N, C-alpha and C positions, 0 to 999 in steps of 0.2 A: 133088478135095476138094469136098464139097457146099457150096453157098451157104447151105444152110439151117443155122440155129443153134438150139441147144437153150436155151430160156429156163429159167434156174435159178429154182426156186421157193424162197422163204425158208422156213426151218424153222418149222413151225407150232407155236407154243408155247402156243396157247390151252388145250389139255388140261392142260398143266403149271400154268398160272396158275389154272385152274378148280380143280384138285385142291388146290393150296396155299391158295387162298382158302377152300375148303370146310374144310380142316383148321384154318385160323385162326379161322373162324367157330365151329367146334365148341369149340375151346378158350375163345374169348372168351365164348360163351354159357354154357358150363359154369361158368366163373368168376363170371359175373354172377348165375347162379341158385344157385350153391353146391351143385351136384348133379353126380354122376358122369356121364360121357358115354362113347361108344364110343372105342376106341383109334383113333388117327389114323396109326398106323405104316404101314398099307397105302397110304394116300394119299400119303405123303411118301417112302417107302423108295426108290423108283426115282430120286429127285432128290437123294439123299445129304444130306450136311451142309449143302450150299448151299441146298437146298430147306427144310431144317429152320430154317436161319437166316433165310430169307425169311419164314417163318411167324412167327417171333419178332418180326421187324422190323415186319411188318404190324400185329400187335397193339400193339407199342410205339408206332407212329405213331398208332394210335387213341387211346391214352392221352394223347399229346402234343396231339392235336386237341381233347381234352377239357380242356386246360389243366392237366394233371398234370405235375409237374416231377420230372426224374430226380434222385435223391438218394443212391443207393448202387449199387455194382457187386458182384455176388455170384459167388463161386467155389465150385463144388461138384464133388466127385469122384463120378462115376457108379459104379454097381455093377460096371461093366466095367473100372474103373480109369482111364477117360478123364476129362479135365477138361471141365466144362460151365460156360459163363458165363451170367449173368443180371443182372437189375437190379431195383431197387425205386424206386417213386415216393415223394415226400416224405410223402404221406398214408398210406403203409404203414409208417412208422416211428413207434413209440409209446414212451411212458414206462412204467416198471414199474407193474403193477396194471391195465393196460388190459384191457377185455373185448372180445374179437374176436367179432362176430356170426357165426353158423353159415353164413349165406348169403354170407359173404365168403371162404369156404374150401371146398375139396372134399377129403374124407378127409385132414384135416390131420395132420402129423407135426411133432415138435419136436426141435430140437437146439441146445445152447449153442454160441455162436460168439464169436470176437473180431473186432473191426472197427477198421481204421485210419482216422483222420480226416485227410483231405487238406488241406494248408495251401498248397501250391504247385501250379499247374496242370500236368497231365500231358497232353501233346497229340500225342506221336509214338508210333505203333504199335510201334516197336522198343524201347520202354522196358524197362529191366532191373531186377532186384531192388534194386540199390543206389539207383537213381533213385527207385523207389517209396518206399523207406524214408526217403530224404532229403527227399521231398516231404510226408511225414506228420509230425504232431507229437504225437498222442495215440492211446491205445488204449481202445476201448470194449468192454464185455462185454454180451451179450444173448442172447435166445432167438430163433432163426430159425424161423419157421413155414413149412413147405412145404405145398403144396396139390397134390394129384394125383388123377387120375381113377380110377386102378386101386388096389385095396386091397392089391395085392402090390407092395411097394416094389422088390424085386429084379426084377420082371417088366417094368418099364417100360423100353423100349429107349432107347439113347443118343440116337437121333434124336428120339424123343418128348420126352425130357427137355430136349433143346436147344430144340426148337420151343416147348415150354411154359415157357420162361424159367427153366430149372433148377428149376421148380416153386416158386420162392421167392415168397411173398406178403406176409409181414409180419415186422418185426423189433421186438422189445420190449427196450429197453435198460435196464440197471441205472443207478441214480442217480449212481454214481461213475465216473470214468475216470482213467487213469494216463498220465503222460508216456511217450512212446515211448522216449526216450533212457534206456537202462539197464533196460528191461523185459525180464524173462527169459521168453521164450516156452516154453523147454523145461520149466520147472517149473510152468507153468500147468495147473491141473486144476480142472474144474468138476463139480459134482454136480447131477443133475437128478432131481427128485421130482415125484410126481403125487398130488394129493388127489382120488382117484377110487376107488370101491369095488373095482374089479377090478385097478387098477394100483398102489394105495397099498402102501407098504412095500417097494417094489422100486426103490430109487434106482440110477441109472446114472451111471458116471463117464466124463467126456469130457476129451480133450486135443486139441491140434492134430495134424494129420497130419504125419508126418516131413518130407514134401516140400511143406508147405503154402505156403511162399513161392513155390516154383516154379509151383504150380498157380495161385496168385493172379496171378503175373506173366503167365501164359498168358491168364487171363481178362481181365486189364486190357488186354492187347494186342488181344484180339478185340473187346472192348467199345469201345475207342478207334476201331478200324477201322470198326465198324458203327454205333456210337451217338455218336461224337464225343469230344472231349477230356474228361478228368476235371477237373471244376472244384473250386476250393477250397470246403470245406464238405461235399463228398461223403464217403461212407464206402466203404471197401474191405473186404468181408467174407471172412475167411479160412475155408477148409474145415476141418472136424473129422474125427475118425476113426470113431467108432462109429455104428451104425445108429440113426436117429432113433426117438423114442418116440411112440406114438399119442397123440392129443389128443381124446378123446371129448367129446361134448356135456356141458356143465355141469361139466367137470373144471377144476381150477386147477393149473397147473404152475409150479414154482419152480426156477430154476437159480441156484446159488450158487457164487461163486469168492471166495477170501479177499481178493484184491486189490480187488474191485469191489463186494462185497455181493451182493444178491439181485435178480434180474429175475423178475417174476411176471406170468402171463397167465391169463385165464379164457376158456374156450370158451362163449360165451353163446348164448342162443336167437336165431333169425333175426330180423332187423328189416326192415321194408318201409315204403316211403313210404305215407302215407295215401291210400287209394283204389286201391292196387295189389293185384291179385289174382294170387297165384302160380299158375303153370301146374301142373296135376295130371299125374302120370306116367300113361302109358297103355301 
């Protein structure tokens, strides 16, 4: 047997980190500018859901470094039927009537949602539906605004949707909320209308997905595993059923549910800090 030994080289993960960092930068800068950007699917596809989650976490850590506070966990059902988890910071949750500037969103879409208000801390990733319901005390209703780079809702891959924080960017809540105890999720129906020349007169009806609580549980488990415990005061946003509605510039959207009243949002013109010159597309 030879005295010579083969020195094992560690796996070189620099290309992986470079690709994931590039994808995170594309998403982060697109969201900052409020403008579409190229697909990131090719950069992250070979690294599967673990790579997509790392992209999500990279941009989450940037927000935390900017002293933004986690305030909601989002559950979304991707077009493939798979569950995607996301989050919202406290400055992304608004009262009814809020105007959302165009440069805070990219190709925005709207959907009415229900959200559970957490009263007791959830800290274990093996949490179950009973524990989630027992830890919450109120139900809120609102408009969830999604932000996506592609104009084709169904074309965005599962990995892109996961990496891009389930594309959740803002939540506009109605002024009323209801006690969770005794609330009938099955009978909840919301109507979404748009005050826009092209979309007016076409109200859409929404309700909860049949397996909404199962999807929420999966999202909460993933978010606890990656983002940490769910603290009292946070919201847990349940997924709906129907395809979201477009939210063009200058449009005002209203979502109404009998139990909660109306949640209203306006897509306003872009706003920039004084002295800031937006980049021109080339």
